[in-house]
Each structure stands twice: as C-alpha cells, then as structure tokens.
Residue frames relative to the residue before (quaternion, step in Angstrom):
aa qw qx qy qz dx dy dz
M 1.0000 0.0000 0.0000 0.0000 0.00 0.00 0.00
N 0.2403 -0.7696 0.5777 0.1278 3.58 -0.89 1.01
N 0.6847 0.4654 -0.2759 0.4884 3.57 1.22 -0.40
H 0.5576 -0.5675 0.4754 0.3755 3.54 -1.26 0.43
E 0.3626 -0.7406 0.5322 0.1917 3.57 -0.97 0.90
I 0.0146 -0.8309 0.5537 -0.0530 3.56 -0.09 1.32
D 0.3125 -0.7016 0.6062 0.2064 3.53 -1.29 0.51
Y 0.0737 -0.8152 0.5745 0.0038 3.58 -1.11 0.59
K 0.0678 -0.7573 0.6458 0.0705 3.53 -1.40 0.25
L 0.2968 -0.7596 0.5554 0.1629 3.58 -0.95 0.93
Y 0.1082 -0.7761 0.6193 0.0488 3.56 -1.12 0.75
G 0.7523 0.4030 -0.2936 0.4306 3.55 -1.25 0.53
D 0.4060 -0.7012 0.5382 0.2320 3.51 -1.36 0.15
D 0.8268 0.1416 -0.0627 0.5408 3.60 0.31 -1.23
M 0.7447 0.2185 -0.1582 0.6104 3.59 1.20 -0.47
Q 0.0355 -0.8684 0.4943 -0.0190 3.55 0.29 1.25
Y 0.0493 -0.7372 0.6653 0.1069 3.48 -1.41 0.23
V 0.3121 -0.7529 0.5561 0.1628 3.54 -1.21 0.54
E 0.2560 -0.7370 0.6102 0.1376 3.53 -1.04 0.92
V 0.1087 -0.7863 0.6072 0.0356 3.57 -0.73 1.09
E 0.2049 -0.7895 0.5719 0.0867 3.55 -0.72 1.13
L 0.1258 -0.8160 0.5640 0.0163 3.56 -0.72 1.13
D 0.3399 -0.6835 0.6083 0.2175 3.53 -1.03 0.87
P 0.6963 -0.4446 0.3228 0.4618 3.62 -1.20 0.25
N 0.8442 0.1433 -0.1757 0.4856 3.55 -1.01 1.04
E 0.5081 0.6060 -0.4550 0.4094 3.62 1.18 0.22
T 0.1750 -0.7993 0.5737 0.0382 3.55 -1.14 0.77
V 0.1078 -0.7435 0.6548 0.0820 3.53 -1.20 0.68
I 0.2571 -0.7567 0.5829 0.1466 3.58 -1.11 0.75
A 0.0026 0.7978 -0.6024 0.0263 3.57 -1.16 0.59
E 0.5511 -0.5595 0.4934 0.3739 3.52 -1.32 0.35
A 0.5905 -0.5699 0.4353 0.3702 3.56 -1.17 0.61
G 0.7825 0.3369 -0.2549 0.4573 3.56 -0.99 0.87
N 0.6056 0.5825 -0.3590 0.4064 3.61 1.24 -0.07
L 0.5171 0.6638 -0.4148 0.3463 3.61 1.21 -0.31
M 0.2256 -0.7491 0.6103 0.1245 3.53 -1.11 0.85
M 0.7253 -0.2875 0.2042 0.5912 3.60 0.85 -0.99
M 0.0976 -0.7921 0.5991 0.0640 3.56 -1.29 0.24
D 0.5648 -0.6010 0.4529 0.3386 3.55 -1.25 0.51
D 0.5694 -0.5270 0.4947 0.3916 3.51 -1.34 0.28
G 0.7030 0.4255 -0.3189 0.4723 3.58 -0.92 0.84
I 0.6140 0.4852 -0.3570 0.5101 3.57 1.30 0.10
K 0.2580 -0.7680 0.5737 0.1206 3.54 -0.84 1.06
M 0.1807 -0.7797 0.5947 0.0762 3.55 -0.80 1.08
E 0.0415 0.8085 -0.5809 0.0848 3.56 -0.82 1.03
T 0.3287 -0.7235 0.5751 0.1944 3.56 -1.03 0.86
I 0.0657 -0.8110 0.5813 -0.0100 3.57 -0.81 1.06
F 0.4832 -0.6282 0.5285 0.3043 3.53 -1.32 0.40
G 0.7753 0.1917 -0.1704 0.5772 3.58 -0.48 1.16
D 0.6366 -0.5568 0.3923 0.3618 3.56 -1.26 -0.45
G 0.5417 -0.6631 0.3868 0.3425 3.60 1.25 0.11
S 0.5101 0.6387 -0.4368 0.3758 3.61 1.22 0.06
S 0.6662 -0.5021 0.3648 0.4136 3.56 -1.27 0.29
K 0.6242 0.5608 -0.3425 0.4226 3.59 1.12 -0.63
S 0.7237 0.4162 -0.2466 0.4921 3.59 1.13 -0.53
S 0.6270 0.5564 -0.3354 0.4298 3.60 1.23 0.14
G 0.4515 0.7084 -0.4427 0.3137 3.61 1.19 0.34
G 0.7873 -0.2861 0.1495 0.5253 3.58 0.65 1.07
L 0.7106 -0.4757 0.3196 0.4081 3.52 -1.33 0.28
M 0.6640 0.5115 -0.3183 0.4428 3.59 0.89 -0.88
G 0.6331 0.5328 -0.3281 0.4557 3.56 1.03 -0.78
K 0.6611 0.4965 -0.3005 0.4755 3.56 0.99 -0.83
L 0.6488 0.5183 -0.3213 0.4551 3.58 1.00 -0.81
M 0.6489 0.5152 -0.3186 0.4604 3.58 0.98 -0.82
G 0.6664 0.5032 -0.2988 0.4620 3.56 0.95 -0.92
A 0.6672 0.4933 -0.3015 0.4696 3.56 0.98 -0.85
G 0.6293 0.5431 -0.3324 0.4455 3.58 1.03 -0.76
K 0.6397 0.5130 -0.3212 0.4738 3.57 1.02 -0.77
R 0.6266 0.5387 -0.3430 0.4467 3.59 1.06 -0.73
L 0.5983 0.5621 -0.3630 0.4408 3.60 1.10 -0.62
L 0.6185 0.5629 -0.3399 0.4303 3.58 1.09 -0.68
T 0.6877 0.4533 -0.2834 0.4913 3.60 1.13 -0.53
G 0.5696 -0.6137 0.3765 0.3965 3.59 1.28 0.04
E 0.5508 0.6086 -0.3998 0.4080 3.59 1.25 0.18
S 0.6247 -0.5491 0.4092 0.3753 3.56 -1.33 0.22
L 0.5924 -0.5445 0.4546 0.3820 3.56 -1.31 0.34
F 0.7622 0.3679 -0.1645 0.5066 3.55 1.14 -0.65
M 0.1615 -0.7351 0.6447 0.1338 3.52 -1.34 0.39
T 0.3899 -0.7110 0.5402 0.2251 3.54 -1.31 0.31
T 0.1793 -0.7684 0.6057 0.1030 3.56 -0.96 0.89
F 0.1558 -0.7568 0.6305 0.0740 3.54 -1.18 0.72
T 0.0204 -0.8307 0.5524 -0.0658 3.56 -0.38 1.28
N 0.3862 -0.6978 0.5575 0.2305 3.55 -0.99 0.89
V 0.0489 -0.8137 0.5790 -0.0147 3.57 -0.39 1.25
G 0.5346 0.6357 -0.3958 0.3918 3.58 1.29 0.19
A 0.6719 -0.5199 0.3657 0.3801 3.55 -1.33 -0.17
G 0.7850 0.2720 -0.1449 0.5374 3.59 1.04 -0.73
K 0.7281 -0.3854 0.3079 0.4759 3.54 -1.29 -0.28
K 0.0890 -0.7771 0.6224 0.0297 3.55 -1.08 0.82
R 0.2527 -0.7823 0.5570 0.1177 3.55 -1.20 0.53
V 0.0716 -0.7575 0.6479 0.0353 3.51 -1.17 0.76
Y 0.2318 -0.8018 0.5465 0.0682 3.57 -0.99 0.90
F 0.1018 -0.7816 0.6146 0.0332 3.56 -1.01 0.90
A 0.2526 -0.8017 0.5319 0.1025 3.57 -0.88 1.01
A 0.5348 -0.6044 0.4912 0.3277 3.53 -1.22 0.64
P 0.4684 -0.7170 0.4372 0.2746 3.64 -0.91 0.80
Y 0.7901 0.0182 -0.0099 0.6127 3.63 1.22 -0.37
P 0.7120 -0.4685 0.2744 0.4452 3.63 -1.15 0.38
G 0.4200 0.6770 -0.5175 0.3123 3.54 -0.88 0.99
K 0.5492 -0.6001 0.4714 0.3407 3.52 -1.20 -0.60
I 0.3289 -0.6827 0.6133 0.2226 3.52 -1.26 0.60
I 0.1831 -0.7951 0.5738 0.0708 3.57 -0.79 1.05
P 0.2101 -0.7705 0.5869 0.1331 3.62 -0.54 1.12
M 0.0505 -0.8074 0.5877 -0.0096 3.58 -0.91 0.93
D 0.2203 -0.7279 0.6363 0.1295 3.54 -0.87 1.02
L 0.3293 -0.8005 0.4627 0.1915 3.58 -0.14 1.27
S 0.5778 0.5909 -0.3823 0.4134 3.60 1.15 -0.49
Q 0.6587 0.4997 -0.3073 0.4712 3.61 1.21 -0.40
Y 0.7371 0.3607 -0.2076 0.5324 3.58 1.29 -0.19
N 0.6338 -0.5755 0.3137 0.4106 3.55 0.99 0.93
G 0.6573 -0.5873 0.2952 0.3687 3.55 1.12 0.71
K 0.7729 0.2906 -0.1819 0.5340 3.61 1.18 0.23
I 0.0193 -0.7564 0.6537 -0.0121 3.53 -1.07 0.93
I 0.1921 -0.7508 0.6214 0.1152 3.58 -1.03 0.84
C 0.0256 0.8263 -0.5572 0.0782 3.59 -0.72 1.07
Q 0.6590 -0.4735 0.3866 0.4382 3.55 -1.30 0.20
K 0.6412 -0.6404 0.2867 0.3107 3.51 -1.02 0.89
D 0.7408 0.3581 -0.2414 0.5145 3.64 1.15 -0.26
A 0.4371 0.7463 -0.4215 0.2727 3.59 1.26 0.28
F 0.5995 0.6179 -0.3713 0.3478 3.62 1.02 -0.69
L 0.1714 -0.7894 0.5857 0.0666 3.57 -0.97 0.96
A 0.7547 -0.2435 0.2173 0.5692 3.59 0.71 -1.10
A 0.0268 -0.7959 0.6047 0.0118 3.59 -1.27 0.28
A 0.6019 -0.5202 0.4544 0.4008 3.53 -1.32 0.28
K 0.5550 -0.5961 0.4503 0.3658 3.57 -1.07 0.67
G 0.6654 0.4462 -0.3672 0.4725 3.54 -0.89 0.99
V 0.5797 0.5351 -0.3747 0.4871 3.56 1.26 -0.39
S 0.3043 -0.7538 0.5599 0.1603 3.56 -0.86 1.00
V 0.1577 -0.7710 0.6136 0.0647 3.55 -0.84 1.06
G 0.0959 0.8419 -0.5146 0.1307 3.55 -0.17 1.30
V 0.5557 -0.5863 0.4888 0.3293 3.51 -1.34 -0.41
E 0.1429 -0.7603 0.6291 0.0754 3.54 -1.05 0.84
F 0.2059 -0.7858 0.5746 0.0996 3.57 -0.59 1.17
Q 0.3612 -0.7248 0.5456 0.2156 3.56 -0.86 0.97
R 0.3492 -0.7759 0.4960 0.1731 3.57 -0.69 1.13
K 0.6562 0.4996 -0.3188 0.4671 3.59 1.15 -0.49
I 0.4536 -0.7211 0.4513 0.2656 3.55 -0.66 1.09
S 0.6133 0.5536 -0.3617 0.4319 3.61 1.06 -0.64
V 0.6345 0.5112 -0.3269 0.4788 3.58 1.05 -0.74
G 0.6570 0.5384 -0.3151 0.4234 3.55 0.96 -0.87
F 0.7427 0.4195 -0.2344 0.4664 3.57 0.87 -0.93
F 0.8349 0.2465 -0.0755 0.4862 3.58 0.89 -0.91
G 0.5237 0.7030 -0.3802 0.2947 3.58 1.23 -0.05
G 0.5637 -0.6114 0.3988 0.3865 3.59 1.21 0.06
E 0.7735 0.2829 -0.1569 0.5450 3.60 0.98 -0.82
G 0.4914 -0.6802 0.4287 0.3349 3.61 1.25 0.07
F 0.7577 -0.3606 0.2773 0.4680 3.53 -1.24 -0.43
I 0.7511 0.4350 -0.1814 0.4623 3.55 1.14 -0.65
M 0.0388 0.7617 -0.6448 0.0498 3.53 -0.93 1.01
Q 0.5172 -0.6199 0.4826 0.3396 3.56 -1.27 0.25
K 0.0885 -0.7567 0.6398 0.1011 3.54 -1.26 0.49
L 0.1891 -0.7548 0.6226 0.0828 3.51 -1.05 0.90
E 0.0079 -0.8176 0.5731 -0.0558 3.57 -0.65 1.15
G 0.4725 0.6452 -0.5089 0.3187 3.55 -1.08 0.79
D 0.4504 -0.6711 0.5061 0.3010 3.55 -1.26 -0.37
G 0.5865 0.5821 -0.3655 0.4285 3.57 1.21 0.49
M 0.6928 -0.4585 0.3627 0.4222 3.55 -1.35 -0.28
A 0.0034 -0.7584 0.6517 0.0041 3.53 -1.15 0.77
F 0.2069 -0.7691 0.5962 0.1013 3.55 -1.19 0.62
I 0.0333 -0.7779 0.6275 0.0074 3.55 -0.87 1.00
H 0.2832 -0.7610 0.5645 0.1480 3.56 -1.24 0.45
A 0.0027 0.7821 -0.6229 0.0176 3.55 -1.12 0.74
G 0.5616 -0.6605 0.4085 0.2855 3.56 -1.24 0.48
G 0.8138 0.2419 -0.1946 0.4913 3.54 -1.15 0.69
A 0.7154 -0.3550 0.3208 0.5092 3.56 -1.04 -0.85
I 0.3263 -0.7514 0.5495 0.1640 3.57 -1.19 0.62
H 0.1305 -0.7664 0.6256 0.0641 3.54 -1.00 0.91
K 0.1386 -0.7763 0.6126 0.0534 3.57 -0.71 1.13
K 0.0051 -0.8117 0.5828 -0.0388 3.56 -0.81 1.00
D 0.2514 -0.7403 0.6089 0.1339 3.54 -0.95 0.99
L 0.2215 -0.8015 0.5478 0.0914 3.55 -0.56 1.21
L 0.3879 -0.6925 0.5620 0.2328 3.55 -1.02 0.85
P 0.6584 -0.4883 0.3643 0.4420 3.63 -1.18 0.32
G 0.8234 0.1892 -0.1700 0.5073 3.58 -0.76 1.07
E 0.5292 0.6258 -0.4188 0.3909 3.62 1.23 -0.21
V 0.1467 -0.8104 0.5666 0.0267 3.56 -0.91 0.99
I 0.0037 0.7475 -0.6633 -0.0355 3.55 -1.15 0.72
R 0.2569 -0.7476 0.5940 0.1491 3.55 -1.19 0.63
V 0.0938 -0.8242 0.5559 -0.0533 3.53 -0.75 1.17
D 0.5414 -0.5597 0.5107 0.3645 3.55 -1.16 0.60
T 0.5352 -0.6766 0.3885 0.3239 3.59 -0.74 1.02
G 0.6731 0.5025 -0.3085 0.4464 3.59 1.04 -0.66
C 0.6579 0.5334 -0.3069 0.4342 3.59 1.18 -0.48
F 0.5104 0.6298 -0.4306 0.3968 3.60 1.23 -0.17
V 0.1594 -0.7962 0.5793 0.0705 3.60 -0.94 0.94
A 0.7928 -0.1881 0.1975 0.5450 3.58 0.59 -1.12
M 0.0421 -0.7793 0.6244 0.0303 3.52 -1.33 0.34
T 0.5107 -0.5899 0.5135 0.3571 3.52 -1.29 0.32
S 0.6762 -0.5713 0.3012 0.3545 3.54 -1.18 0.65
E 0.6689 0.5263 -0.3169 0.4186 3.61 1.11 -0.53
V 0.5156 0.6363 -0.4256 0.3848 3.62 1.23 -0.18
D 0.3214 -0.7255 0.5771 0.1934 3.58 -1.00 0.87
Y 0.1145 -0.8187 0.5625 -0.0141 3.55 -0.65 1.22
S 0.1446 0.7832 -0.5923 0.1220 3.58 -0.71 1.05
I 0.3854 -0.7053 0.5533 0.2187 3.54 -1.34 0.30
E 0.0670 -0.7896 0.6096 0.0201 3.58 -0.97 0.91
A 0.4777 -0.6553 0.5066 0.2929 3.54 -1.19 0.63
V 0.5157 -0.6129 0.4990 0.3307 3.54 -1.16 0.66
G 0.4290 -0.7260 0.4775 0.2469 3.60 -0.84 0.95
G 0.7840 0.3177 -0.2390 0.4768 3.56 -0.99 0.84
I 0.4496 -0.7205 0.4579 0.2628 3.58 -0.71 1.05
K 0.6401 0.5196 -0.3403 0.4522 3.62 0.99 -0.71
T 0.6472 0.5070 -0.3215 0.4699 3.58 0.98 -0.83
A 0.6640 0.5209 -0.3069 0.4400 3.57 0.93 -0.88
L 0.7594 0.4082 -0.2136 0.4594 3.57 0.88 -0.95
F 0.8252 0.2417 -0.0885 0.5027 3.58 0.96 -0.83
G 0.4888 0.7025 -0.4184 0.3041 3.60 1.22 0.01
G 0.4146 -0.7411 0.4464 0.2821 3.57 1.21 -0.37
E 0.6678 0.5024 -0.3051 0.4566 3.60 1.24 0.00
G 0.6090 -0.5513 0.3602 0.4421 3.58 1.25 0.18
I 0.5857 -0.6117 0.4273 0.3165 3.53 -1.34 0.26
F 0.7857 0.2586 -0.1269 0.5474 3.60 1.13 -0.55
F 0.0593 -0.7658 0.6354 0.0795 3.55 -1.28 0.44
A 0.5137 -0.6426 0.4824 0.3008 3.54 -1.27 0.47
T 0.1804 -0.7523 0.6254 0.1019 3.53 -1.06 0.85
L 0.0890 -0.8005 0.5927 -0.0061 3.56 -0.65 1.19
R 0.0811 -0.8197 0.5669 -0.0106 3.54 -0.66 1.16
G 0.4040 -0.7387 0.4990 0.2050 3.55 -0.85 1.04
P 0.5134 -0.0129 -0.8144 -0.2703 1.40 -2.51 0.08
G 0.4255 0.6905 -0.5328 0.2415 3.51 -1.34 0.33
T 0.4475 -0.6652 0.5340 0.2687 3.52 -1.38 -0.04
V 0.0738 -0.7875 0.6115 0.0240 3.56 -1.01 0.85
W 0.2116 -0.7432 0.6219 0.1269 3.55 -1.27 0.55
I 0.1129 -0.8004 0.5887 0.0039 3.55 -0.84 1.10
Q 0.2421 -0.7693 0.5755 0.1355 3.59 -1.00 0.85
S 0.4395 -0.7165 0.4818 0.2476 3.57 -1.06 0.75
L 0.7969 0.1928 -0.0893 0.5655 3.61 1.16 -0.50
P 0.1931 -0.7820 0.5835 0.1035 3.62 -0.07 1.22
F 0.5812 -0.6054 0.4076 0.3599 3.57 -1.03 0.73
S 0.6154 0.5544 -0.3547 0.4338 3.62 1.01 -0.72
R 0.6499 0.5041 -0.3122 0.4754 3.59 1.04 -0.76
L 0.6377 0.5202 -0.3158 0.4722 3.58 1.02 -0.83
A 0.6758 0.5049 -0.2960 0.4480 3.57 0.89 -0.97
S 0.6617 0.5079 -0.3179 0.4507 3.59 0.96 -0.81
R 0.6421 0.5101 -0.3291 0.4682 3.61 1.05 -0.70
V 0.6406 0.5120 -0.3265 0.4700 3.59 1.00 -0.80
F 0.6553 0.5133 -0.3094 0.4597 3.57 0.95 -0.90
A 0.6722 0.5075 -0.2993 0.4483 3.57 0.93 -0.90
A 0.6919 0.4829 -0.2768 0.4600 3.59 1.08 -0.70
A 0.6062 0.5738 -0.3591 0.4175 3.59 1.16 -0.50
P 0.5053 -0.6555 0.4587 0.3234 3.64 -0.98 0.77
V 0.6289 -0.5588 0.3891 0.3753 3.55 -1.18 0.62
S 0.6395 0.5497 -0.3297 0.4245 3.59 0.99 -0.78
K 0.7052 0.4114 -0.2551 0.5180 3.56 1.23 -0.40
G 0.6522 -0.5389 0.3103 0.4336 3.58 1.24 0.29
G 0.5589 0.6200 -0.3829 0.3956 3.59 1.26 0.12
G 0.5651 -0.6180 0.4387 0.3260 3.52 -1.32 -0.14
G 0.5486 0.6283 -0.3945 0.3855 3.58 1.26 0.00
R 0.5683 -0.5732 0.4451 0.3878 3.53 -1.24 -0.36
D 0.5386 -0.6143 0.4698 0.3345 3.55 -1.19 0.60
T 0.4032 -0.7411 0.4921 0.2143 3.56 -1.02 0.81
G 0.4114 -0.7085 0.4839 0.3076 3.60 1.22 -0.22
E 0.7201 -0.4424 0.3233 0.4257 3.53 -1.17 -0.62
G 0.6209 0.5757 -0.3422 0.4074 3.56 1.24 -0.16
G 0.7852 0.3659 -0.2292 0.4438 3.55 -1.31 0.14
I 0.7902 -0.3009 0.2352 0.4792 3.50 -1.31 -0.41
G 0.6036 0.5721 -0.3644 0.4191 3.59 1.05 -0.76
G 0.6645 0.5008 -0.3016 0.4654 3.55 0.97 -0.85
L 0.6070 0.5612 -0.3493 0.4411 3.57 1.07 -0.71
F 0.6667 0.4821 -0.3036 0.4806 3.56 0.96 -0.87
N 0.6283 0.5394 -0.3458 0.4413 3.59 1.01 -0.74
L 0.5926 0.5672 -0.3673 0.4384 3.60 1.09 -0.63
F 0.6859 0.4755 -0.2898 0.4684 3.56 0.95 -0.83
N 0.6697 0.5071 -0.3006 0.4517 3.58 1.13 -0.62
D 0.6051 0.5760 -0.3582 0.4168 3.59 1.19 -0.53
C-alpha cells in the first residue's frame, strides 16, 4: 500500500459529513474549504499539489500538476491533516450542498476513478488528484464537463460528493445506458464514455432534457446523481424574486411573500 490506511464513518442523510479516523502520523488530504471540524492534536498544513508521490518529482513536476488543477477550477494548493498526537484523532469533512458522499476504495477499481471536476472531497494521503482530458471532441464540446475531468489514482480511500440521491450501476461488457450529461458523477477507467444527440428536432428543442446525452458502455462501474448542482442552482435562481437578484417575479405585499416582508421590515 502506497496510501495511508484511514478509517471513516458517514453521518447524515441529505446533508452528509464524513468522519476520518487517523492513527498517529496518518494524513488525509482535502480541498480548501471542506473542513468541518477536527480534534486537538491534528496538524493542518497547506501544500503545493496533493502530496502524492506523483506530484513530488521536482519543482517542474509540481508546477505542471498544479497548473492542470487550475483547469478544473480548483486551487493550486491542498490541505493536509496529520495526526501528530499519541492516540487516534478524528477530522470531519462536510458536503458542500445537499447530496451524498461516496466512499471509494481505489484498490477495488484498478486504482483509478474518473469523476466530474468538482466532485472530490477528501482522500488518504498518497492518492493522486489529477486531470483527465477527454480525447473525443464530442465529449469535450457537449459533455457538460468539457474536455477536462478529475481523476483519482492510488490504492487508498477517496471521498467524492454528488447531488441528490446516488445510483451505482455495474455495467456488463457491451451494456449501454444513456444519461443526462449533468447527472453523470464518476466512472471506472474501462467505461467507454461518449456523447450522442437526442433524436428528432422536436425532442431536441422542446423535450426539456437538452440536446445531448451521455452514452456509457460497459464493462465497468458508473455513478449517477439525481440532482446536479447546476440544476439545483437554476431552480433556486428562478424561484428568487427579481428584486433579490433572481429570475422570478416579485410577490408584492400580498400572499406569503408579503408576510415575510412584514417580518423583514
């Protein structure tokens, strides 16, 4: 094993958080802003890259890895949490919006998972958090995630987050499913991923499901989310009144909207 062997426990239902238990000198890495709380005796440190062996090949190697992370919208830096005490210590990471945290033992998936670019939450030190470029131009232009996706490599535990409920499906060789591009969360490296146009001009323009969908072909494992964050954000924006910066209509002084305005005055 090249990764630290961490223990964990999930809490909550729609707004989950994960408890990671660290033995002395064990370390977990996370994106900045994911920390919920931690025990006394845990040392927090900001590092360049992800701290894996793949990102330690000299300054140029670290710069290249960090530059690729910028393409996914992530920071150049990550945060490590190390147990510097004598006994077991715990650190907690929270989901950024309603959904589920998916624990993944990368050793069970041939050491590599490809996921949407904002899915990563935390992982055992030694897991490499990198970039996966989509080689098919159709996926790049119409796949929802563009040319760039995240890849998690190693043989330890990693945690990703997705919106709503999660459906995990093991695909048989040649088995195909078609998924809304925004609902795709993650897949194992052997899954073939492509984009197809919705058939029929009326369906494409008026079906309400977009013009393209993802085609996933087995063998392999895929994870699908029921509520992409973009869909959640658009519904919240549409429901908010224009006076508050939203896209909906103002309610005036009548009805429930007026009742809330009374309390705000």
